[in-house]
SENU-136576 format. One record per residue (C-alpha): residue number from 1; residue in one letter; x, y, z. Coordinates in nm, 2 decimals, always signed. Example, Ala and Ser with C-alpha at 12.3 -4.5 7.8 and 13.67 -1.06 7.14 Angstrom:
BEGIN
  num  residuo    east   north      up
    1        a   +1.23   -0.45   +0.78
    2        s   +1.37   -0.11   +0.71
//
This chain:
BEGIN
  num  residuo    east   north      up
    1        m  +19.36   +6.60   +3.74
    2        d  +19.09   +6.81   +3.91
    3        h  +18.73   +6.87   +3.81
    4        h  +18.81   +7.18   +3.60
    5        q  +19.09   +7.02   +3.41
    6        q  +18.86   +6.75   +3.30
    7        k  +18.62   +7.00   +3.14
    8        q  +18.63   +6.99   +2.76
    9        s  +18.65   +7.31   +2.56
   10        f  +18.37   +7.41   +2.33
   11        f  +18.58   +7.32   +2.03
   12        q  +18.63   +6.97   +2.16
   13        h  +18.25   +6.93   +2.22
   14        y  +18.19   +7.08   +1.87
   15        l  +18.45   +6.85   +1.71
   16        y  +18.31   +6.54   +1.88
   17        l  +17.96   +6.64   +1.78
   18        i  +18.04   +6.68   +1.42
   19        i  +18.22   +6.34   +1.42
   20        a  +17.92   +6.18   +1.60
   21        l  +17.67   +6.32   +1.35
   22        t  +17.88   +6.21   +1.06
   23        i  +17.91   +5.86   +1.21
   24        i  +17.53   +5.84   +1.24
   25        l  +17.48   +5.92   +0.88
   26        i  +17.77   +5.69   +0.76
   27        i  +17.67   +5.38   +0.95
   28        g  +17.30   +5.41   +0.89
   29        s  +17.31   +5.18   +0.58
   30        f  +17.55   +4.94   +0.74
   31        l  +17.32   +4.90   +1.04
   32        l  +17.03   +4.86   +0.81
   33        i  +17.18   +4.54   +0.68
   34        k  +17.29   +4.42   +1.01
   35        y  +16.98   +4.48   +1.21
   36        t  +16.69   +4.51   +0.98
   37        n  +16.45   +4.21   +0.98
   38        l  +16.39   +4.16   +0.61
   39        s  +16.10   +3.92   +0.67
   40        q  +15.91   +4.20   +0.85
   41        n  +15.99   +4.49   +0.61
   42        i  +15.99   +4.33   +0.27
   43        v  +15.67   +4.17   +0.15
   44        s  +15.66   +3.83   -0.02
   45        p  +15.72   +3.82   -0.39
   46        p  +15.41   +3.81   -0.62
   47        q  +15.53   +3.46   -0.74
   48        k  +15.73   +3.18   -0.61
   49        i  +16.11   +3.25   -0.64
   50        e  +16.37   +2.98   -0.59
   51        l  +16.72   +3.08   -0.49
   52        d  +17.05   +2.90   -0.41
   53        l  +17.28   +3.04   -0.14
   54        i  +17.65   +2.98   -0.08
   55        v  +17.77   +3.12   +0.25
   56        i  +18.16   +3.15   +0.29
   57        t  +18.27   +3.22   +0.64
   58        t  +18.60   +3.21   +0.81
   59        k  +18.69   +3.07   +1.16
   60        n  +19.02   +3.28   +1.16
   61        c  +18.85   +3.61   +1.18
   62        p  +18.60   +3.64   +1.47
   63        e  +18.58   +4.01   +1.43
   64        c  +18.47   +3.99   +1.06
   65        f  +18.12   +4.09   +0.94
   66        d  +17.85   +3.83   +1.04
   67        i  +17.75   +3.72   +0.69
   68        d  +17.55   +3.44   +0.84
   69        f  +17.31   +3.70   +0.98
   70        l  +17.24   +3.84   +0.64
   71        a  +17.19   +3.50   +0.49
   72        d  +16.95   +3.41   +0.77
   73        q  +16.75   +3.73   +0.70
   74        i  +16.72   +3.64   +0.33
   75        t  +16.61   +3.29   +0.40
   76        s  +16.35   +3.42   +0.64
   77        s  +16.19   +3.65   +0.38
   78        n  +15.95   +3.38   +0.25
   79        i  +16.18   +3.28   -0.03
   80        s  +16.20   +2.93   -0.15
   81        l  +16.55   +2.79   -0.11
   82        k  +16.66   +2.52   -0.35
   83        s  +16.98   +2.49   -0.15
   84        k  +17.20   +2.66   +0.11
   85        l  +17.57   +2.57   +0.12
   86        n  +17.78   +2.68   +0.42
   87        i  +18.16   +2.66   +0.35
   88        d  +18.46   +2.76   +0.56
   89        y  +18.72   +2.96   +0.37
   90        s  +19.00   +2.72   +0.46
   91        s  +18.83   +2.43   +0.27
   92        l  +18.93   +2.31   -0.08
   93        k  +18.58   +2.37   -0.20
   94        s  +18.60   +2.73   -0.09
   95        a  +18.92   +2.78   -0.30
   96        a  +18.74   +2.67   -0.62
   97        i  +18.44   +2.89   -0.55
   98        v  +18.66   +3.20   -0.47
   99        k  +18.84   +3.16   -0.79
  100        q  +18.53   +3.09   -0.99
  101        y  +18.35   +3.40   -0.87
  102        n  +18.66   +3.62   -0.83
  103        i  +18.58   +3.69   -0.46
  104        t  +18.83   +3.93   -0.31
  105        k  +18.70   +3.94   +0.04
  106        v  +18.55   +3.69   +0.29
  107        p  +18.31   +3.64   +0.45
  108        a  +18.10   +3.64   +0.13
  109        l  +17.76   +3.54   +0.02
  110        i  +17.67   +3.41   -0.33
  111        i  +17.30   +3.43   -0.43
  112        q  +17.21   +3.22   -0.74
  113        g  +16.88   +3.26   -0.91
  114        n  +16.65   +3.54   -1.05
  115        l  +16.69   +3.78   -0.77
  116        e  +16.57   +4.07   -0.98
  117        e  +16.22   +3.91   -0.98
  118        y  +16.20   +4.01   -0.61
  119        p  +16.24   +4.39   -0.65
  120        q  +16.22   +4.49   -0.29
  121        l  +16.49   +4.25   -0.18
  122        f  +16.70   +4.32   -0.49
  123        n  +16.68   +4.70   -0.43
  124        f  +16.77   +4.65   -0.07
  125        l  +17.09   +4.45   -0.15
  126        t  +17.19   +4.65   -0.46
  127        p  +17.45   +4.87   -0.29
  128        y  +17.63   +4.56   -0.17
  129        i  +17.62   +4.32   -0.46
  130        a  +17.81   +4.25   -0.78
  131        k  +17.64   +4.05   -1.06
  132        q  +17.82   +3.77   -1.24
  133        e  +17.61   +3.59   -1.49
  134        n  +17.31   +3.46   -1.30
  135        s  +17.47   +3.50   -0.96
  136        y  +17.50   +3.79   -0.71
  137        i  +17.81   +3.82   -0.50
  138        i  +17.80   +4.01   -0.17
  139        n  +18.15   +4.07   -0.04
  140        t  +18.20   +4.18   +0.32
  141        p  +18.07   +4.55   +0.31
  142        e  +18.32   +4.68   +0.58
  143        p  +18.65   +4.56   +0.74
  144        p  +18.76   +4.35   +0.92
  145        y  +18.77   +4.08   +0.65
  146        v  +19.01   +3.83   +0.50
  147        e  +19.18   +3.94   +0.18
  148        t  +19.17   +3.64   -0.05
  149        a  +19.48   +3.76   -0.25
  150        t  +19.70   +3.74   +0.06
  151        n  +19.49   +3.53   +0.30
  152        l  +19.56   +3.80   +0.56
  153        a  +19.30   +3.95   +0.80
  154        r  +19.26   +4.32   +0.71
  155        g  +19.10   +4.60   +0.90
  156        q  +19.24   +4.53   +1.24
  157        v  +19.37   +4.88   +1.33
  158        h  +19.65   +4.95   +1.57
  159        t  +19.61   +5.28   +1.74
  160        y  +19.91   +5.47   +1.88
  161        y  +19.83   +5.72   +2.15
  162        l  +20.14   +5.95   +2.14
  163        i  +20.17   +6.14   +2.46
  164        k  +20.40   +6.39   +2.64
  165        e  +20.52   +6.25   +2.96
  166        n  +20.48   +6.45   +3.28
  167        c  +20.22   +6.68   +3.13
  168        p  +19.92   +6.67   +3.37
  169        q  +19.78   +6.98   +3.21
  170        c  +19.76   +6.83   +2.86
  171        k  +19.42   +6.74   +2.73
  172        e  +19.36   +6.37   +2.71
  173        l  +19.21   +6.23   +2.38
  174        d  +19.02   +5.94   +2.52
  175        g  +18.69   +6.10   +2.43
  176        l  +18.80   +6.14   +2.07
  177        l  +18.89   +5.77   +2.05
  178        e  +18.56   +5.67   +2.19
  179        t  +18.38   +5.88   +1.93
  180        l  +18.57   +5.74   +1.65
  181        k  +18.53   +5.37   +1.75
  182        p  +18.21   +5.31   +1.55
  183        l  +18.39   +5.40   +1.23
  184        a  +18.67   +5.14   +1.26
  185        n  +18.81   +4.85   +1.46
  186        l  +19.00   +5.06   +1.72
  187        e  +19.03   +4.81   +2.00
  188        v  +19.40   +4.79   +2.02
  189        v  +19.55   +5.10   +2.17
  190        e  +19.92   +5.14   +2.25
  191        v  +20.03   +5.44   +2.46
  192        v  +20.36   +5.57   +2.32
  193        p  +20.57   +5.81   +2.53
  194        s  +20.72   +6.09   +2.32
  195        t  +21.07   +6.01   +2.45
  196        s  +21.06   +5.65   +2.37
  197        p  +21.24   +5.52   +2.05
  198        l  +20.91   +5.47   +1.88
  199        g  +20.78   +5.81   +1.99
  200        k  +21.09   +5.99   +1.86
  201        e  +21.06   +5.80   +1.54
  202        m  +20.70   +5.89   +1.48
  203        i  +20.75   +6.26   +1.57
  204        a  +21.03   +6.29   +1.32
  205        k  +20.88   +6.08   +1.04
  206        y  +20.54   +6.25   +1.05
  207        n  +20.65   +6.60   +1.15
  208        i  +20.44   +6.61   +1.46
  209        n  +20.45   +6.94   +1.63
  210        f  +20.20   +6.89   +1.92
  211        l  +20.11   +6.63   +2.19
  212        p  +19.91   +6.43   +2.26
  213        t  +19.80   +6.31   +1.93
  214        i  +19.68   +5.98   +1.77
  215        l  +19.81   +5.77   +1.48
  216        f  +19.63   +5.48   +1.32
  217        s  +19.80   +5.19   +1.14
  218        p  +19.76   +5.15   +0.76
  219        d  +19.46   +4.92   +0.78
  220        a  +19.26   +5.23   +0.91
  221        y  +19.28   +5.34   +0.55
  222        l  +19.05   +5.06   +0.45
  223        y  +18.76   +5.22   +0.63
  224        q  +18.64   +5.45   +0.35
  225        d  +18.41   +5.64   +0.59
  226        l  +18.69   +5.71   +0.83
  227        q  +18.89   +5.84   +0.54
  228        k  +18.63   +6.09   +0.44
  229        l  +18.60   +6.22   +0.80
  230        w  +18.98   +6.22   +0.85
  231        s  +19.03   +6.48   +0.58
  232        d  +18.89   +6.74   +0.81
  233        i  +19.08   +6.65   +1.13
  234        g  +19.40   +6.48   +1.01
  235        t  +19.63   +6.36   +0.73
  236        i  +19.68   +6.03   +0.55
  237        e  +20.04   +5.99   +0.51
  238        s  +20.23   +5.83   +0.21
  239        d  +20.26   +5.50   +0.41
  240        e  +19.88   +5.52   +0.47
  241        y  +19.92   +5.59   +0.84
  242        l  +19.65   +5.84   +0.97
  243        v  +19.77   +6.12   +1.19
  244        f  +19.55   +6.34   +1.39
  245        r  +19.64   +6.71   +1.33
  246        k  +19.38   +6.91   +1.54
  247        p  +19.55   +7.01   +1.86
  248        q  +19.32   +7.00   +2.16
  249        p  +19.43   +7.26   +2.42
  250        p  +19.59   +7.25   +2.66
  251        y  +19.86   +7.07   +2.46
  252        y  +20.23   +7.05   +2.45
  253        d  +20.39   +7.25   +2.16
  254        l  +20.70   +7.06   +2.05
  255        p  +20.88   +7.34   +1.86
  256        l  +20.82   +7.59   +2.15
  257        g  +20.88   +7.33   +2.42
  258        q  +20.59   +7.45   +2.63
  259        v  +20.23   +7.38   +2.71
  260        k  +19.99   +7.59   +2.52
  261        g  +19.63   +7.68   +2.63
  262        l  +19.69   +7.73   +3.00
  263        v  +19.43   +7.98   +3.12
  264        t  +19.35   +8.12   +3.48
  265        a  +19.01   +8.26   +3.56
  266        t  +18.97   +8.52   +3.83
  267        i  +18.62   +8.60   +3.96
  268        i  +18.58   +8.94   +4.13
  269        a  +18.26   +8.93   +4.34
  270        d  +18.07   +9.19   +4.53
  271        k  +17.95   +9.01   +4.85
  272        t  +17.76   +9.32   +4.95
  273        c  +17.52   +9.29   +4.66
  274        p  +17.29   +8.99   +4.71
  275        n  +17.07   +9.10   +4.42
  276        c  +17.35   +9.11   +4.17
  277        k  +17.35   +8.87   +3.88
  278        n  +17.50   +8.52   +3.97
  279        i  +17.82   +8.48   +3.79
  280        s  +17.85   +8.11   +3.85
  281        k  +17.63   +8.01   +3.55
  282        t  +17.85   +8.22   +3.32
  283        f  +18.16   +8.07   +3.46
  284        e  +18.03   +7.72   +3.40
  285        l  +17.94   +7.81   +3.04
  286        m  +18.29   +7.95   +2.98
  287        q  +18.44   +7.61   +3.07
  288        y  +18.28   +7.45   +2.77
  289        y  +18.51   +7.67   +2.57
  290        i  +18.81   +7.67   +2.80
  291        p  +18.92   +7.41   +3.05
  292        f  +19.06   +7.65   +3.31
  293        t  +19.39   +7.53   +3.46
  294        k  +19.32   +7.74   +3.77
  295        h  +19.04   +7.95   +3.90
  296        r  +19.00   +8.17   +4.21
  297        t  +18.75   +8.42   +4.36
  298        l  +18.85   +8.77   +4.50
  299        d  +18.62   +9.00   +4.70
  300        k  +18.61   +9.35   +4.55
  301        n  +18.75   +9.50   +4.86
  302        m  +19.07   +9.29   +4.85
  303        v  +19.39   +9.48   +4.75
  304        e  +19.45   +9.27   +4.44
  305        a  +19.09   +9.30   +4.33
  306        q  +19.11   +9.68   +4.36
  307        g  +19.43   +9.68   +4.15
  308        l  +19.25   +9.47   +3.87
  309        i  +18.94   +9.70   +3.88
  310        q  +19.16  +10.01   +3.83
  311        k  +19.39   +9.85   +3.57
  312        y  +19.11   +9.73   +3.35
  313        k  +18.86  +10.01   +3.43
  314        i  +18.60   +9.77   +3.55
  315        t  +18.27   +9.93   +3.62
  316        t  +18.04   +9.63   +3.67
  317        l  +18.05   +9.36   +3.93
  318        s  +18.06   +9.06   +3.95
  319        t  +18.30   +8.99   +3.66
  320        i  +18.54   +8.73   +3.53
  321        i  +18.90   +8.80   +3.42
  322        l  +19.09   +8.55   +3.21
  323        t  +19.47   +8.55   +3.18
  324        g  +19.70   +8.32   +2.99
  325        d  +19.70   +8.17   +2.64
  326        i  +19.34   +8.27   +2.55
  327        k  +19.43   +8.30   +2.18
  328        t  +19.46   +7.93   +2.16
  329        y  +19.08   +7.90   +2.20
  330        q  +18.94   +8.06   +1.88
  331        d  +18.59   +7.95   +1.94
  332        f  +18.59   +8.14   +2.28
  333        q  +18.72   +8.45   +2.11
  334        q  +18.44   +8.45   +1.85
  335        s  +18.17   +8.38   +2.10
  336        y  +18.27   +8.61   +2.38
  337        s  +18.42   +8.91   +2.20
  338        s  +18.08   +9.10   +2.22
  339        r  +18.04   +9.03   +2.59
  340        g  +18.38   +9.16   +2.70
  341        t  +18.71   +9.31   +2.60
  342        f  +19.05   +9.17   +2.50
  343        e  +19.30   +9.40   +2.67
  344        y  +19.64   +9.51   +2.55
  345        d  +19.82   +9.25   +2.75
  346        g  +19.60   +8.96   +2.62
  347        t  +19.38   +8.95   +2.92
  348        y  +19.00   +8.90   +2.87
  349        v  +18.76   +9.10   +3.09
  350        l  +18.39   +9.00   +3.10
  351        r  +18.18   +9.32   +3.07
  352        i  +17.83   +9.19   +3.01
  353        i  +17.66   +8.92   +3.22
  354        e  +17.37   +8.76   +3.06
//
């Protein structure tokens, strides 16, 4: 794949930017718990408060939320601890506590005492706690976690990267996967060729009409923030699989059996005009909208260039002519319609060089 095939379209940049900004907002509160030093940001209570902590962890889920970190932050906030009990979820003692406090997910933290007498700490933890009598239960705020009803680890997402074999022009979706990683546990990625038994099954079952695309296993549905974002870029199927539905050109159109979004750029230059505006910057900017499959430069005196000049009534040089599946790139059409013309045969001719 050459340099220009690796260029992302403006739509791809825009999509990834929107996703990234959404992620920043979504994980802000999560990171606040994970990385905020409570002892530095929450002042000591006006009077002595005694609390008991029960910390339930599990050795069988190394990817699970580090509830110990949160417990350590609470104990470093100048609170007087009457006791702190660390229990592994596999123990008999844990089973009794899970049942007593109706804990649905572990790791978990149980705070016993008058936590509300410490307003700053209480307000900080409020979004994550459930009160039960004089105790406060903090279940794991985000997957992965162990579901106590089934004793199964949940939130370990399997990603299926469904590709069209022998399609070097097709846009790769690695950038999208990297952008989505902060929202879910997307470490396991399986590349699935479209002609494989699994590929054929997925295409038929989920009515997929373009490649490549991405599918997430049902546990991705547990990540509430990913769900909210997914409504704009994909679908959540009846079996809770998530299917990406925003084609990123160039892509393979399955119903048509061809690659969509192939565009060739032709620059017509006037080498006798050293003071003319440099077309290279405009050309580079265009590639943020369209990853050109091919590009070439013609001198105005060449026979082919003269034919293009006459055909499209070009009066200003240098210029750029785009041919191919331009209509696939809607963002380009919106941004460049005022700078050039879309001709009767679908060709775009740049008329204004800024």
